[in-house]
C-alpha positions in Angstrom: 86.6 91.9 119.1 89.2 92.7 122.1 88.9 95.8 123.3 91.6 97.9 125.5 90.9 96.5 128.9 93.4 96.8 131.8 93.7 92.9 132.2 93.8 90.6 129.1 91.2 87.5 129.3 94.3 85.0 129.2 96.9 84.3 131.5 100.1 82.5 130.8 100.0 79.1 131.6 96.5 78.7 131.1 95.1 76.5 128.3 92.4 76.4 125.8 91.0 74.5 122.3 91.2 77.2 119.6 90.4 76.3 115.7 93.5 78.4 114.0 91.4 81.3 112.3 94.2 82.4 110.3 98.3 82.7 109.5 100.1 86.1 110.3 102.8 87.7 108.2 105.6 85.8 110.3 103.7 82.5 109.8 102.1 82.0 113.2 98.6 81.0 113.6 96.1 83.1 114.7 93.2 82.1 117.4 91.3 84.7 119.2 90.2 84.2 123.0 87.3 86.5 123.5 88.9 88.5 120.5 91.8 88.4 122.0 94.5 87.2 119.6 97.1 84.3 119.9 99.6 84.2 117.8 100.7 80.1 117.5 103.4 78.5 115.5 103.6 75.3 114.1 100.3 75.1 113.0 98.2 75.8 109.6 95.0 77.2 108.9 91.3 75.5 110.3 93.8 73.0 112.4 91.7 72.2 116.4 94.4 72.5 118.5 94.6 72.5 122.9 96.9 75.6 123.3 99.0 77.0 126.3 99.6 81.1 127.1 103.7 80.7 127.1 103.1 84.8 127.1 100.5 87.6 127.6 101.1 91.4 126.5 98.9 94.8 126.3 97.2 93.3 122.9 98.0 89.9 121.6 99.7 86.3 123.5 101.3 83.9 122.4 100.7 80.0 123.2 102.0 76.6 121.9 101.1 73.7 121.1 99.9 71.0 123.4 98.0 68.1 121.7 96.0 68.0 118.3 91.8 68.4 118.8 89.8 66.0 116.6 87.4 68.3 115.7 86.4 71.5 116.2 86.5 72.8 120.3 83.8 71.7 122.1 83.5 75.3 123.6 80.7 77.7 121.2 83.3 80.3 119.6 80.6 83.0 121.2 81.2 81.8 124.7 82.7 84.8 126.7 83.6 82.5 129.7 85.8 79.9 130.3 84.8 76.5 131.5 86.7 77.1 134.8 84.9 81.1 134.7 81.7 79.3 134.9 81.9 76.5 137.2 83.9 79.2 139.9 80.8 81.3 139.4 78.2 78.6 139.5 80.1 77.6 142.9 79.7 81.1 144.6 76.4 82.0 143.8 73.5 80.6 145.2 70.8 80.8 142.5 66.7 81.4 143.8 64.5 79.6 141.4 61.4 81.8 141.0 58.5 82.7 137.5 59.5 86.3 137.6 61.1 87.2 135.5 61.7 91.2 135.7 58.4 92.6 135.8 57.6 94.3 138.4 53.9 95.2 138.0 52.8 91.9 138.8 
């Protein structure tokens, strides 16, 4: 679940593929990105959609549908990084291939 952090894990203008997990009191769909709640109008529970973030508050965000998906989002529901973040980190870091798995006694 999203914890109170200094910065939300989403930004206005970013797009995500999400599954609508439930419907809120006012009829908007609810999806989560890294545990952060997004409210999305004009969707039903069980819909798979591509959304663009339109507003971000401290604890929740709002998004609009920009496309329909044929099935569940391609990203794992356990993912903690967006595709863009993952690609950026891979480009920035230089990994060294080794068979040392942290056992310093060898």
